[in-house]
C-alpha positions as CSV (number, residue, x, y, z in Angstrom):
1,M,-9.9,-7.9,-0.3
2,H,-12.1,-7.1,2.5
3,I,-12.9,-9.8,5.2
4,S,-17.1,-9.6,6.0
5,E,-17.8,-9.4,9.6
6,G,-19.3,-12.1,11.9
7,I,-15.8,-14.8,11.2
8,L,-13.0,-13.7,13.0
9,S,-12.9,-14.5,16.3
10,A,-12.7,-11.5,19.5
11,P,-8.2,-11.8,19.8
12,V,-8.0,-11.7,16.3
13,L,-9.9,-8.3,16.0
14,T,-8.4,-6.8,18.8
15,A,-4.5,-8.1,17.3
16,G,-6.1,-6.2,14.5
17,F,-7.3,-2.7,16.1
18,A,-3.7,-3.0,18.4
19,G,-1.9,-3.7,15.2
20,T,-3.5,-0.1,13.3
21,A,-3.4,1.7,16.2
22,V,0.1,1.2,16.5
23,L,0.9,1.9,12.8
24,A,-1.1,4.9,12.3
25,A,0.4,6.7,15.0
26,G,4.2,5.6,13.4
27,T,3.3,6.8,9.6
28,M,1.1,9.6,11.0
29,R,4.0,11.8,13.4
30,R,5.4,15.4,11.5
31,L,2.0,15.0,9.1
32,D,2.6,18.0,6.8
33,M,-0.9,20.3,6.0
34,E,0.9,20.0,2.4
35,E,1.1,16.4,2.5
36,I,-3.1,16.3,2.7
37,P,-3.9,16.9,-0.7
38,K,-2.0,14.5,-2.4
39,I,-3.8,11.8,0.6
40,S,-6.7,13.0,-0.2
41,V,-6.4,12.0,-4.1
42,I,-4.5,8.9,-3.7
43,T,-7.8,7.9,-1.0
44,S,-9.8,8.5,-3.4
45,V,-8.4,6.1,-6.3
46,F,-8.1,3.1,-3.5
47,F,-11.7,3.9,-2.1
48,V,-13.0,3.5,-5.9
49,A,-11.1,0.7,-6.9
50,S,-11.9,-1.3,-4.2
51,L,-15.4,-1.4,-4.2
52,I,-15.9,-3.5,-7.2
53,K,-15.1,-6.8,-5.6
54,V,-15.4,-10.2,-6.5
55,P,-16.8,-13.1,-3.2
56,V,-14.5,-15.8,-2.1
57,G,-16.0,-17.5,0.4
58,P,-16.7,-15.2,3.5
59,A,-13.6,-12.3,2.1
60,S,-14.0,-10.7,-1.1
61,V,-11.0,-9.8,-3.7
62,H,-10.6,-7.3,-5.9
63,L,-8.4,-4.7,-7.2
64,I,-7.2,-2.8,-4.3
65,L,-3.6,-0.6,-5.8
66,N,-2.0,-0.7,-2.3
67,G,0.9,-0.5,-4.2
68,L,0.2,2.1,-6.2
69,V,-0.6,4.5,-2.5
70,G,2.8,2.9,-1.4
71,I,4.9,3.7,-4.3
72,V,3.2,7.4,-4.2
73,L,2.6,8.3,-0.5
74,G,5.1,5.9,1.1
75,W,4.7,6.1,5.2
76,R,1.4,7.7,4.3
77,A,-0.2,5.0,2.6
78,F,-0.9,3.1,5.5
79,P,-3.5,6.2,7.1
80,A,-4.7,7.0,4.0
81,I,-5.7,3.6,3.3
82,M,-7.3,3.4,7.0
83,L,-9.4,6.4,6.2
84,G,-10.3,4.7,2.7
85,I,-11.3,1.6,4.7
86,I,-13.6,3.5,7.6
87,L,-15.2,5.7,4.8
88,Q,-16.0,2.3,3.3
89,A,-17.2,0.3,6.1
90,I,-19.7,3.5,8.0
91,I,-20.5,4.6,4.1
92,F,-21.2,1.0,2.0
93,G,-20.9,-1.2,4.7
94,H,-17.7,-2.5,2.8
95,G,-16.3,-5.2,5.2
96,G,-17.3,-3.9,8.7
97,V,-17.2,-2.0,11.6
98,T,-15.7,-4.4,13.6
99,V,-13.0,-6.0,11.1
100,I,-11.9,-2.1,10.3
101,G,-8.4,-2.9,12.0
102,V,-7.9,-6.0,10.3
103,N,-8.9,-4.6,7.1
104,T,-6.5,-1.9,7.3
105,L,-3.4,-3.9,8.9
106,M,-4.5,-6.0,5.9
107,L,-4.5,-3.5,3.0
108,G,-2.2,-0.5,4.8
109,G,0.6,-3.3,6.0
110,G,0.4,-4.2,1.8
111,A,1.2,-1.1,0.9
112,L,3.8,-0.5,3.3
113,V,5.3,-3.6,2.0
114,A,4.9,-2.2,-1.4
115,Y,6.6,1.1,-0.8
116,G,9.9,-0.8,1.0
117,V,10.3,-2.9,-2.6
118,W,9.6,0.4,-4.3
119,Q,12.2,1.8,-2.6
120,L,15.0,-0.7,-3.4
121,R,15.2,0.8,-7.0
122,H,18.1,2.7,-5.8
123,R,20.6,-0.2,-5.4
124,F,19.7,-0.7,-9.0
125,H,20.9,0.2,-12.9
126,L,18.9,-0.9,-14.8
127,R,16.6,0.6,-18.1
128,Q,13.2,1.3,-17.2
129,R,13.8,0.0,-13.5
130,E,10.8,1.8,-12.2
131,L,9.0,0.2,-14.5
132,V,10.0,-3.1,-12.9
133,F,10.2,-2.1,-9.5
134,G,7.1,-0.4,-9.8
135,A,5.3,-4.1,-11.1
136,L,7.2,-5.6,-8.0
137,A,5.9,-3.6,-5.4
138,G,2.4,-4.2,-7.2
139,A,2.6,-7.0,-6.9
140,A,4.2,-7.5,-3.1
141,G,1.6,-6.0,-1.8
142,T,-0.8,-7.7,-3.4
143,I,0.5,-10.8,-1.4
144,S,1.0,-9.7,1.3
145,S,-1.7,-8.0,1.9
146,G,-3.1,-12.1,1.0
147,L,-0.9,-13.9,3.1
148,V,-2.3,-11.5,6.3
149,L,-5.9,-12.4,5.2
150,A,-5.0,-15.8,5.3
151,L,-3.3,-15.7,8.8
152,A,-6.0,-13.9,10.3
153,L,-8.9,-16.6,9.0
154,V,-5.9,-19.9,9.9
155,T,-6.1,-18.6,13.6
156,T,-9.4,-18.0,13.8
157,G,-10.4,-22.1,13.5
158,E,-9.7,-24.8,12.1
159,A,-13.1,-24.5,9.6
160,F,-11.0,-21.5,7.9
161,H,-8.1,-23.5,6.7
162,A,-9.2,-25.0,3.4
163,I,-11.0,-21.2,2.9
164,A,-8.1,-19.5,3.5
165,A,-6.1,-21.2,1.1
166,T,-8.9,-20.8,-1.6
167,V,-9.0,-16.8,-1.4
168,L,-5.0,-16.9,-0.9
169,A,-5.1,-18.4,-4.6
170,A,-7.6,-16.1,-5.6
171,H,-5.2,-13.5,-5.3
172,I,-2.5,-15.2,-7.7
173,P,-4.2,-13.4,-10.8
174,I,-4.8,-10.4,-8.8
175,M,-1.7,-10.2,-8.2
176,L,-0.2,-10.6,-12.0
177,I,-2.7,-7.0,-12.8
178,E,-2.0,-5.1,-10.0
179,A,1.9,-5.7,-11.1
180,A,1.5,-4.6,-14.5
181,V,-1.0,-1.6,-13.6
182,V,1.5,-0.7,-10.5
183,G,4.6,-0.3,-13.1
184,A,3.1,1.0,-16.0
185,C,1.7,3.9,-13.3
186,A,5.0,4.6,-12.0
187,E,6.7,4.2,-15.6
188,F,4.3,7.2,-16.5
189,L,4.5,9.2,-13.5
190,Q,8.3,8.7,-13.8
191,R,8.5,10.8,-16.7
192,I,5.6,13.4,-16.2
193,K,5.6,13.8,-13.1
194,P,8.5,12.1,-11.2
195,D,8.2,14.0,-7.9
196,V,4.7,12.3,-7.1
197,L,6.6,9.3,-6.8
198,A,7.6,8.8,-3.2
199,G,11.3,8.6,-1.9
200,Q,13.0,10.1,-4.9
201,Q,16.8,11.0,-5.0
202,L,17.8,14.0,-4.7
203,P,20.1,14.9,-7.7
204,R,23.6,15.6,-6.0
205,Q,24.7,19.5,-6.7
206,R,28.7,20.3,-7.8
207,P,29.7,22.1,-5.0
208,V,29.7,26.1,-5.7
209,A,33.4,27.7,-5.6
210,D,33.6,30.5,-2.7
211,S,33.6,33.7,-4.5
212,A,35.7,35.7,-2.0
213,T,38.3,33.5,-3.1
214,P,40.4,35.1,-5.8
215,P,41.4,33.3,-9.0
216,S,44.7,31.9,-9.0
217,R,47.4,32.7,-11.2
218,E,49.2,30.8,-13.2
């Protein structure tokens, strides 16, 4: 769901760049070099998935998989998506340079929402909770991004109110598809390589008895 250049007003574009700068600075703090390969791979997945687009008015809809990016990268999902959007804008003109801020805030913010939903799984003891919360994360990432897109159009002018509603409605089937894809991926990764998923809780270790303490005598 990229919005094209020449649509949004200058204040909206400025707010997009400002919000992106703040979130990028916060989510890139203390970035470890060992995280770079993982971020690069997931950025590539997002880059390829969002190149296939369907035009809807001044915007476009497509599979974005920001929910998958969120459950794998956690807070690092935002800079990963930002990099993907910058590359798409520069190489393919996808969206455009002036809307990089808004598009990043829209899609990267959705990934952070998805990560927040994904973390709620620790509060529940369900069978296949990774499948359930992966699906919820995929849906939440998509619909929250759609809401930001609709808000950007609405705040631009009354002429875009009807288009904003159309764009938001177009994301409902995509939300369902994203939920199915992300949920299946979450369950699969949990079975074969759970450490890839973000926010995994380490198993509690039993305290080891002090070897210097002599054994008790009965």
